[in-house]
KELUM-599876 format. One record per residue: x, y, z of N, C-alpha, C, O in turn; chain; residue in three letters. Coordinates in steps of 0.02 Angstrom, whole numbers, plus 50000, padded with zeros to 5 digits. Each point is the difference from the previous one (the first is absolute). Last residue first. Example, Ala and Ser with C-alpha at 12.3 -4.5 7.8 and 13.67 -1.06 7.14 Angstrom:
<rs>
{r {50642,49888,50354},{50042,50059,50003},{49961,50055,50037},{50025,50055,50008},"A","ser"};
{r {49990,49659,49988},{49955,50059,50000},{50045,50060,50000},{50052,49999,50033},"A","ala"};
</rs>
This chain:
<rs>
{r {49602,49132,51417},{49959,50060,50005},{49976,50023,49933},{49964,50050,49995},"A","unk"};
{r {50187,49763,50046},{49935,49984,50028},{49954,50059,50004},{49940,49992,50012},"A","unk"};
{r {50260,49962,49798},{49991,50021,50069},{49929,49986,50024},{49954,49994,49959},"A","unk"};
{r {50131,49971,49815},{50007,49944,50046},{49992,50018,50073},{49997,49956,50043},"A","unk"};
{r {49998,50203,49776},{49943,49956,49992},{50003,49940,50048},{49948,49971,50017},"A","unk"};
{r {50234,50178,49982},{49940,50035,50022},{49938,49957,49994},{49957,50001,50044},"A","unk"};
{r {50250,49916,49877},{50001,50006,50073},{49937,50034,50026},{49972,49980,50051},"A","unk"};
{r {50058,50005,49717},{49987,49934,50028},{49999,50002,50076},{49958,49968,50032},"A","unk"};
{r {50103,50226,49849},{49928,49987,49995},{49982,49932,50031},{49949,49993,50033},"A","unk"};
{r {50279,50065,49952},{49966,50043,50049},{49925,49987,50000},{49968,49997,50052},"A","unk"};
{r {50161,49894,49786},{50014,49973,50066},{49966,50040,50055},{49973,49971,50047},"A","unk"};
{r {50014,50107,49732},{49959,49940,50008},{50012,49968,50068},{49953,49974,50031},"A","unk"};
{r {50179,50211,49913},{49931,50021,50009},{49954,49939,50010},{49954,50002,50041},"A","unk"};
{r {50274,49958,49910},{49993,50032,50066},{49928,50019,50014},{49974,49989,50055},"A","unk"};
{r {50081,49927,49732},{50004,49947,50050},{49990,50028,50071},{49966,49970,50041},"A","unk"};
{r {50048,50183,49781},{49938,49963,49997},{49998,49945,50053},{49950,49991,50033},"A","unk"};
{r {50249,50130,49943},{49948,50043,50028},{49932,49964,50000},{49962,50005,50048},"A","unk"};
{r {50222,49890,49849},{50009,50001,50073},{49945,50041,50033},{49974,49981,50053},"A","unk"};
{r {50034,50015,49711},{49980,49935,50026},{50004,49999,50076},{49955,49974,50033},"A","unk"};
{r {50126,50218,49862},{49928,49995,49991},{49974,49934,50028},{49950,49999,50036},"A","unk"};
{r {50283,50040,49956},{49967,50034,50056},{49925,49995,49994},{49965,49993,50051},"A","unk"};
{r {50162,49811,49829},{50010,50072,50000},{49963,50030,50060},{49965,49965,50037},"A","unk"};
{r {50062,49801,49805},{50023,50018,50066},{50019,50074,50001},{50051,50020,49972},"A","unk"};
{r {49763,49852,49868},{50064,50035,50001},{50019,50018,50071},{49960,50029,50037},"A","unk"};
{r {49829,49872,49913},{50055,49952,50002},{50068,50034,50003},{50048,49971,50026},"A","unk"};
{r {49676,50076,50042},{50060,50031,49972},{50058,49951,50009},{50013,49976,50056},"A","unk"};
{r {49719,49971,49922},{50058,49991,50044},{50062,50030,49965},{50019,49978,49946},"A","unk"};
{r {49686,50015,50043},{50064,50023,49972},{50055,49990,50052},{49991,50017,50059},"A","unk"};
{r {49788,49919,49992},{49999,49986,49929},{50064,50022,49964},{50013,49978,49944},"A","unk"};
{r {49910,50048,50293},{50047,49946,49986},{50000,49980,49926},{50030,49950,49981},"A","unk"};
{r {49885,50290,50061},{50006,49950,50053},{50051,49948,49983},{50056,50015,49979},"A","unk"};
{r {49880,50191,49900},{49983,49934,49972},{50008,49944,50051},{49991,49941,49983},"A","unk"};
{r {50068,50287,50061},{49927,49999,49991},{49977,49933,49970},{49941,49984,50003},"A","unk"};
{r {50291,50078,50029},{49969,49970,50059},{49924,49996,49992},{49968,49959,50034},"A","unk"};
{r {50160,50147,49797},{50017,49929,50003},{49965,49966,50058},{49975,49944,49993},"A","unk"};
{r {50000,50289,49989},{49968,49967,49943},{50014,49924,50001},{49954,49961,49990},"A","unk"};
{r {50153,50177,50169},{49929,49992,50016},{49963,49965,49943},{49954,49961,50013},"A","unk"};
{r {50275,50089,49954},{49992,49953,50055},{49927,49987,50015},{49979,49942,50007},"A","unk"};
{r {50073,50225,49837},{50012,49933,49973},{49991,49947,50053},{49968,49948,49988},"A","unk"};
{r {50019,50276,50080},{49942,49983,49959},{50008,49930,49968},{49951,49963,49996},"A","unk"};
{r {50229,50131,50129},{49945,49977,50043},{49939,49979,49959},{49967,49952,50017},"A","unk"};
{r {50263,50027,49855},{49974,50052,50045},{49941,49972,50039},{49983,49941,49993},"A","unk"};
{r {50233,49995,49808},{49954,49980,50054},{49979,50059,50042},{50040,50045,50015},"A","unk"};
{r {50026,49953,49725},{50030,50025,50062},{49952,49982,50056},{49944,50026,50002},"A","unk"};
{r {50070,49823,49767},{49973,50059,50034},{50047,50025,50055},{50048,49966,50019},"A","unk"};
{r {49881,49832,49793},{50061,50039,50008},{49980,50069,50027},{49976,50042,49962},"A","unk"};
{r {49917,49689,50044},{49989,50071,49984},{50065,50036,50013},{50039,49980,50043},"A","unk"};
{r {49867,49744,49917},{50047,50052,50021},{49972,50068,49983},{49962,50008,49953},"A","unk"};
{r {49944,49716,50096},{50000,50063,49964},{50057,50044,50024},{50027,49990,50055},"A","unk"};
{r {49869,49736,49943},{50049,50047,50027},{50000,50062,49956},{50002,49994,49938},"A","unk"};
{r {49788,49820,50112},{50053,50026,49956},{50049,50043,50040},{49984,50025,50054},"A","unk"};
{r {49849,49755,50021},{49992,50067,49973},{50057,50019,49954},{50028,49959,49964},"A","unk"};
{r {49941,49824,50148},{49954,50041,50039},{49989,50070,49972},{49957,50036,50024},"A","unk"};
{r {50194,49792,49883},{49933,49969,50005},{49949,50045,50035},{49940,49993,49989},"A","unk"};
{r {50257,50133,49889},{50002,49937,50036},{49928,49975,50008},{49954,50028,49970},"A","unk"};
{r {50209,50167,49874},{49938,49970,50024},{50016,49939,50043},{50052,49968,49992},"A","unk"};
{r {50066,50284,49897},{50002,49929,50015},{49933,49976,50026},{49956,50039,50016},"A","unk"};
{r {50091,50188,49917},{50067,49973,49986},{50005,49926,50015},{50052,49970,49989},"A","unk"};
{r {49767,50257,49957},{50005,49932,50025},{50068,49971,49979},{50019,50004,49942},"A","unk"};
{r {49924,50266,50103},{50001,49946,49950},{50008,49933,50034},{50027,49995,50055},"A","unk"};
{r {49947,50301,49982},{49984,49932,50024},{50002,49950,49942},{49973,50013,49946},"A","unk"};
{r {50056,50236,50059},{50057,49956,49985},{49987,49927,50017},{50043,49957,49990},"A","unk"};
{r {49802,50225,50056},{50002,49987,49928},{50058,49955,49980},{49999,49971,49946},"A","unk"};
{r {49880,50005,50294},{50042,50050,49968},{50007,49982,49927},{49995,49942,49981},"A","unk"};
{r {49853,49939,50151},{50025,50042,50055},{50040,50058,49971},{49997,50056,50026},"A","unk"};
{r {49806,49829,49826},{50069,49991,50023},{50019,50047,50057},{49975,50056,50004},"A","unk"};
{r {49796,49843,49896},{50019,50062,50034},{50071,49993,50028},{50009,49986,50060},"A","unk"};
{r {49898,49840,49810},{49957,50054,49977},{50015,50067,50033},{49984,50053,49972},"A","unk"};
{r {50138,49753,50089},{50006,50004,49927},{49958,50057,49972},{50020,50033,49952},"A","unk"};
{r {49973,49913,50279},{50062,50035,49982},{50011,50004,49925},{50035,50045,49977},"A","unk"};
{r {49775,49839,50106},{49996,50070,50023},{50063,50039,49980},{49995,50058,49980},"A","unk"};
{r {49991,49706,49976},{49958,50040,49955},{49996,50074,50020},{49997,50044,49957},"A","unk"};
{r {50127,49800,50187},{50031,50018,49936},{49955,50041,49954},{50024,50050,49972},"A","unk"};
{r {49934,49843,50250},{50008,50072,49996},{50025,50023,49932},{49997,50060,49984},"A","unk"};
{r {49972,49709,50071},{49934,50031,50008},{50004,50076,49999},{49948,50033,49991},"A","unk"};
{r {50251,49830,49994},{49960,49998,49939},{49931,50032,50008},{49973,50025,49951},"A","unk"};
{r {50243,50058,50191},{49958,49940,49998},{49952,50004,49942},{49978,50054,49981},"A","unk"};
{r {50263,50065,50030},{49929,50016,50001},{49961,49934,49998},{50008,49962,49952},"A","unk"};
{r {50259,50140,50114},{49957,49944,49977},{49927,50020,50009},{49981,50029,50051},"A","unk"};
{r {50255,50127,49903},{49950,49976,50047},{49958,49944,49969},{49995,49994,49939},"A","unk"};
{r {50234,50194,50038},{49971,49937,49977},{49951,49975,50052},{50016,49999,50060},"A","unk"};
{r {50111,50246,49862},{49968,49963,50054},{49966,49938,49970},{49959,50006,49955},"A","unk"};
{r {50244,50185,49976},{49954,49949,49976},{49974,49959,50060},{50040,49970,50036},"A","unk"};
{r {50039,50298,49966},{50025,49932,50005},{49946,49951,49976},{49941,50016,49998},"A","unk"};
{r {50145,50270,49994},{49949,49947,49996},{50031,49931,50007},{50059,49991,49982},"A","unk"};
{r {50062,50218,50136},{49992,49971,49934},{49943,49948,50001},{49989,49967,50051},"A","unk"};
{r {50008,50249,50114},{50039,49938,49991},{49987,49973,49930},{49952,50021,49967},"A","unk"};
{r {49941,50166,50182},{50060,50016,49962},{50046,49939,49997},{50057,50003,50023},"A","unk"};
{r {49664,49995,49997},{50061,50005,50039},{50059,50014,49954},{49998,49986,49940},"A","unk"};
{r {49729,50058,50044},{50058,49980,49960},{50063,50012,50041},{50020,50057,50011},"A","unk"};
{r {49691,49924,50013},{50064,50009,50035},{50058,49974,49958},{50002,49940,49984},"A","unk"};
{r {49760,50045,49953},{50025,50069,49997},{50068,50011,50033},{50031,50052,49989},"A","unk"};
{r {49850,49718,49887},{49974,50051,50045},{50034,50067,49992},{50011,50023,49944},"A","unk"};
{r {50125,49778,49981},{49928,49988,50009},{49976,50052,50049},{50025,50004,50056},"A","unk"};
{r {50199,50013,49772},{49969,49993,50065},{49927,49980,49995},{49967,50011,49949},"A","unk"};
{r {50198,50054,49873},{50028,49943,50036},{49967,49988,50068},{50027,49962,50040},"A","unk"};
{r {49912,50221,49808},{50002,49940,49958},{50021,49938,50040},{49976,49945,49985},"A","unk"};
{r {49996,50302,50070},{49961,49948,50033},{50004,49932,49965},{49965,49953,50019},"A","unk"};
{r {50153,50236,49894},{50015,50001,50072},{49964,49944,50036},{50029,49969,50046},"A","unk"};
{r {49926,50076,49725},{50062,49962,50009},{50018,49995,50074},{50026,49949,50023},"A","unk"};
{r {49794,50184,49926},{49982,49932,49981},{50060,49954,50008},{49994,49943,50023},"A","unk"};
{r {50034,50288,50009},{49967,49968,50057},{49978,49929,49984},{49996,49958,50045},"A","unk"};
{r {50210,50193,49866},{49942,49968,49970},{49965,49961,50055},{50026,49948,50022},"A","unk"};
{r {50138,50276,50000},{49987,49931,50018},{49937,49975,49964},{49949,50035,49998},"A","unk"};
{r {50211,50188,50050},{49986,49966,49938},{49991,49925,50015},{50048,49962,49997},"A","unk"};
{r {49898,50250,50175},{50052,49954,49977},{49977,49964,49937},{49940,49993,49988},"A","unk"};
{r {49984,50261,50092},{49982,49929,50001},{50056,49956,49974},{50035,50018,49952},"A","unk"};
{r {49977,50219,50177},{50016,49974,49934},{49984,49925,50000},{50034,49962,50035},"A","unk"};
{r {49844,50240,50116},{50053,49950,49999},{50012,49978,49928},{49957,50009,49957},"A","unk"};
{r {49924,50214,50203},{50001,49952,49944},{50057,49950,50008},{50045,50009,50040},"A","unk"};
{r {49817,50170,50109},{50055,49954,50013},{50002,49946,49945},{49981,49943,50012},"A","unk"};
{r {49848,50228,50029},{50062,50037,49988},{50061,49958,50014},{50055,50026,50012},"A","unk"};
{r {49721,49890,50019},{50000,50030,49934},{50065,50036,49982},{50017,50006,49942},"A","unk"};
{r {49900,49793,50212},{50049,50053,50013},{50013,50036,49934},{50049,49985,49966},"A","unk"};
{r {49722,49872,50119},{50055,50010,49954},{50046,50055,50024},{49978,50051,50026},"A","unk"};
{r {49873,49786,50140},{49995,50059,49957},{50062,50004,49955},{50053,49973,50015},"A","unk"};
{r {49811,49877,50202},{50028,49994,49934},{49996,50067,49964},{49945,50029,49997},"A","unk"};
{r {50012,49796,50246},{49991,50065,49966},{50044,50002,49939},{50047,49961,49993},"A","unk"};
{r {49931,49829,50102},{49953,50037,50043},{49984,50068,49971},{49941,50016,49990},"A","unk"};
{r {50138,49728,49915},{50016,50071,49997},{49947,50039,50037},{49940,49994,49985},"A","unk"};
{r {50061,49768,49967},{50037,50016,50061},{50022,50073,50002},{50037,50021,50045},"A","unk"};
{r {49847,49871,49770},{49955,49999,50058},{50036,50010,50066},{49968,50000,50053},"A","unk"};
{r {50147,49987,49735},{49963,50063,50006},{49955,50000,50061},{49986,50053,50028},"A","unk"};
{r {50252,49813,49945},{49928,49990,49992},{49963,50066,50012},{50013,50035,50048},"A","unk"};
{r {50242,49920,49857},{49964,50027,50058},{49925,49995,49987},{49975,50026,49950},"A","unk"};
{r {50293,49885,49957},{49927,50002,49990},{49966,50022,50064},{50019,49978,50055},"A","unk"};
{r {50242,50079,49839},{49960,49955,50041},{49926,50009,49984},{49981,50047,49965},"A","unk"};
{r {50298,50013,49952},{49929,50007,49987},{49962,49948,50042},{50022,49943,50005},"A","unk"};
{r {50232,50188,50034},{49962,49941,49981},{49927,50017,49988},{49975,50051,50024},"A","unk"};
{r {50198,50104,50052},{50040,49955,49959},{49962,49939,49977},{50028,49957,49965},"A","unk"};
{r {49893,50218,50187},{50001,50024,49931},{50041,49956,49953},{49999,50010,49940},"A","unk"};
{r {49886,49990,50304},{50035,49948,49962},{50002,50019,49926},{49969,49967,49958},"A","unk"};
{r {49928,50173,50207},{50047,49965,50044},{50041,49947,49963},{50051,49977,50026},"A","unk"};
{r {49773,50156,49870},{50052,50046,50023},{50052,49966,50045},{50055,50027,50007},"A","unk"};
{r {49816,49826,49806},{49979,50046,50053},{50060,50037,50028},{50057,49982,49987},"A","unk"};
{r {49851,49889,49768},{50055,50012,50047},{49972,50043,50056},{49957,50042,49988},"A","unk"};
{r {49879,49790,49869},{50033,50065,50005},{50064,49995,50040},{50014,49951,50035},"A","unk"};
{r {49733,49935,49883},{50070,49979,49993},{50041,50064,49995},{49992,50040,49954},"A","unk"};
{r {49755,49893,50150},{50041,50051,49968},{50072,49974,49999},{50027,49980,50052},"A","unk"};
{r {49725,49881,49962},{50066,50015,50025},{50032,50057,49960},{49990,50004,49939},"A","unk"};
{r {49751,49863,50122},{50041,50045,49959},{50066,50014,50035},{50003,50009,50061},"A","unk"};
{r {49823,49771,49949},{50030,50054,50039},{50045,50041,49954},{50040,49972,49962},"A","unk"};
{r {49843,49814,49987},{49950,50048,50023},{50029,50054,50045},{49965,50026,50043},"A","unk"};
{r {50180,49814,49847},{49956,49967,50048},{49954,50051,50034},{49996,50003,50061},"A","unk"};
{r {50156,50129,49803},{50018,49930,50013},{49957,49973,50055},{50000,50026,50056},"A","unk"};
{r {50056,50202,49770},{49947,49967,50037},{50019,49926,50007},{50012,49966,49950},"A","unk"};
{r {50140,50272,50010},{49984,49932,49980},{49946,49972,50046},{50001,50010,50060},"A","unk"};
{r {50149,50230,49846},{49953,49970,50047},{49982,49931,49974},{50000,49988,49940},"A","unk"};
{r {50228,50191,50033},{49943,49965,49971},{49954,49977,50055},{50017,50002,50059},"A","unk"};
{r {50163,50158,49976},{50018,49975,49934},{49943,49962,49966},{49991,50006,49940},"A","unk"};
{r {50068,50196,50271},{49958,49947,49972},{50019,49980,49929},{50012,50043,49958},"A","unk"};
{r {50104,50060,50270},{50007,50013,49929},{49962,49944,49964},{50026,49945,49993},"A","unk"};
{r {49940,50152,50273},{50008,49950,49948},{50016,50031,49932},{49976,50055,49984},"A","unk"};
{r {50036,49990,50301},{49993,50034,49935},{50017,49950,49946},{50055,49971,50000},"A","unk"};
{r {49851,50010,50273},{50045,49982,49945},{49987,50043,49939},{49944,50023,49989},"A","unk"};
{r {50001,49933,50294},{49992,50049,49946},{50053,49986,49947},{50060,50003,50014},"A","unk"};
{r {49815,49821,50162},{50062,50035,49984},{49987,50049,49943},{49962,49985,49954},"A","unk"};
{r {49865,49902,50250},{50022,50005,49930},{50067,50035,49994},{50020,50038,50045},"A","unk"};
{r {49903,49812,50172},{49996,50067,49972},{50022,50000,49927},{50044,49961,49981},"A","unk"};
{r {49945,49835,50141},{49952,50040,50038},{49988,50068,49968},{49944,50026,50000},"A","unk"};
{r {50124,49735,49873},{50028,50062,50028},{49945,50038,50037},{49943,50003,49978},"A","unk"};
{r {50011,49792,49903},{50040,49987,50060},{50030,50062,50031},{50021,49998,50058},"A","unk"};
{r {49925,50006,49686},{49964,49957,50047},{50047,49983,50058},{50058,49982,49991},"A","unk"};
{r {49989,50248,49890},{50005,49929,49985},{49959,49960,50050},{49988,50023,50056},"A","unk"};
{r {49987,50237,49859},{50004,49957,50060},{50001,49927,49978},{49950,49975,49974},"A","unk"};
{r {50094,50297,49929},{49993,49929,49983},{50008,49958,50063},{50050,50005,50036},"A","unk"};
{r {49913,50256,49850},{50006,49969,50067},{49981,49927,49991},{49943,49984,49986},"A","unk"};
{r {50157,50191,49818},{49951,49951,50026},{50015,49983,50072},{50058,49992,50020},"A","unk"};
{r {50001,50168,49741},{50011,49999,50072},{49944,49958,50032},{49941,50014,49990},"A","unk"};
{r {50177,49999,49751},{49940,49994,50040},{50020,49996,50074},{50045,49962,50019},"A","unk"};
{r {50071,50147,49733},{50001,49953,50055},{49934,50001,50039},{49959,50046,49993},"A","unk"};
{r {50075,50005,49737},{50008,50033,50064},{49993,49947,50055},{49969,49949,49991},"A","unk"};
{r {50003,50045,49752},{50065,49984,50030},{50013,50041,50063},{50053,50030,50009},"A","unk"};
{r {49744,49958,49845},{50037,50062,50010},{50072,49989,50026},{50039,50046,50004},"A","unk"};
{r {49809,49770,49954},{49999,50041,49939},{50045,50061,50007},{50035,50018,49953},"A","unk"};
{r {49934,49844,50235},{50042,49967,49950},{50002,50040,49935},{50052,50004,49968},"A","unk"};
{r {49805,50071,50201},{50069,50010,50021},{50048,49967,49950},{50053,50028,49985},"A","unk"};
{r {49716,49938,49986},{50017,50070,49984},{50074,50014,50018},{50035,50034,49962},"A","unk"};
{r {49879,49756,50097},{50006,50006,49927},{50019,50070,49980},{50042,50010,49955},"A","unk"};
{r {49914,49954,50271},{50062,49965,49980},{50010,50007,49925},{50055,50015,49977},"A","unk"};
{r {49746,50068,50114},{50056,50042,50020},{50066,49968,49978},{50046,50035,49978},"A","unk"};
{r {49755,49843,49987},{50000,50059,49957},{50061,50044,50016},{50033,50025,49954},"A","unk"};
{r {49927,49787,50182},{50022,49980,49934},{50006,50060,49953},{50048,50006,49962},"A","unk"};
{r {49864,50030,50253},{50071,49986,50002},{50027,49980,49932},{50053,50023,49979},"A","unk"};
{r {49715,50011,50044},{50036,50062,50010},{50075,49989,49999},{50036,50038,49967},"A","unk"};
{r {49824,49766,50014},{49993,50047,49946},{50041,50064,50008},{50038,50018,49954},"A","unk"};
{r {49940,49740,50136},{50047,50050,50025},{50001,50059,49951},{50053,50024,49980},"A","unk"};
{r {49804,49736,50085},{49996,50062,49961},{50045,50052,50033},{49986,50025,50054},"A","unk"};
{r {50029,49693,49943},{49988,50061,50039},{50000,50061,49955},{50040,50006,49954},"A","unk"};
{r {49880,49763,49944},{50064,50028,50020},{49985,50064,50039},{49951,50034,49986},"A","unk"};
{r {49896,49728,49952},{50010,50072,50008},{50071,50017,50020},{50032,49964,50038},"A","unk"};
{r {49872,49835,49804},{50027,50007,50067},{50017,50073,50012},{50040,50029,49962},"A","unk"};
{r {49761,49897,49872},{50071,50012,50002},{50023,50005,50073},{49963,50023,50043},"A","unk"};
{r {49815,49891,49792},{50026,50009,50068},{50076,50005,49998},{50034,49955,49977},"A","unk"};
{r {49731,50066,49863},{50073,49995,49993},{50030,50018,50068},{49996,50057,50022},"A","unk"};
{r {49771,49959,49931},{50016,49929,49993},{50075,49989,49988},{50021,49943,49986},"A","unk"};
{r {49865,50271,50030},{49980,49966,50061},{50014,49925,49997},{49986,49964,50048},"A","unk"};
{r {50062,50178,49765},{50042,50021,50056},{49981,49963,50065},{50043,49987,50041},"A","unk"};
{r {49879,50008,49715},{50015,49941,50041},{50040,50016,50063},{50030,49956,50030},"A","unk"};
{r {49904,50200,49792},{49937,49969,50021},{50011,49939,50045},{49952,49973,50027},"A","unk"};
{r {50232,50150,49875},{49965,50041,50049},{49937,49965,50027},{49983,50007,50058},"A","unk"};
{r {50238,49936,49807},{49944,49957,50020},{49958,50035,50054},{49990,49972,50055},"A","unk"};
{r {50213,50121,49854},{49950,49999,49947},{49938,49959,50019},{49947,50007,49969},"A","unk"};
{r {50244,50006,50176},{49969,50066,49994},{49945,50002,49948},{49951,50037,50008},"A","unk"};
{r {50183,49769,50018},{49953,50007,50055},{49963,50067,49996},{49940,50003,50013},"A","unk"};
{r {50228,49959,49827},{49947,49950,49991},{49947,50007,50054},{49940,50000,49985},"A","unk"};
{r {50254,50134,50031},{49956,50022,49946},{49942,49952,49990},{49943,50021,49989},"A","unk"};
{r {50223,49921,50168},{49963,50059,50023},{49951,50024,49947},{49943,50018,50015},"A","unk"};
{r {50209,49810,49930},{49946,49975,50044},{49957,50058,50024},{49939,49994,50003},"A","unk"};
{r {50182,50049,49765},{50021,49981,50067},{49940,49975,50040},{49942,50009,49980},"A","unk"};
</rs>
């Protein structure tokens, strides 16, 4: 693995530059222990924009690192009928509920994330998204696909048409927008409307005199 290769290159540590990820050592250790024991986690969790944290009890199923941020994938005491992702850097206090076990659900987490980009999985069916990629952006998407289902379905003078089969979410929207005018979503869907709305809002802000 990449970790093993880098770990063996001890004499080159000062010449190997990695993008740092936040260190959540204590929380990660507690989550892993809770998953091993199938016990719940009591957490004071504050979402961005909230003034006060909420006290939640989690049934932890897995952890995932995405864009240098650790997430706990779990059910919480207020939404036991669904699984959601919770960022570890928004957890204020944290402890195991040693006398409050749970029965883990039978879910393949790799299959769970198969149809999404990132960590947010909505309770909807995957859909095929068609988009145009300008030729100057094409090499980047060929070497680093947006999603494993990505494929080329057509070409024109300015680039190629691609499709991905995914559940649209915020992470996908941000990934597509990160290419600026190099990618244009062609499928008429909420994702396209959301991108158009955000671009329109940005245009107004850049066009203001302040």
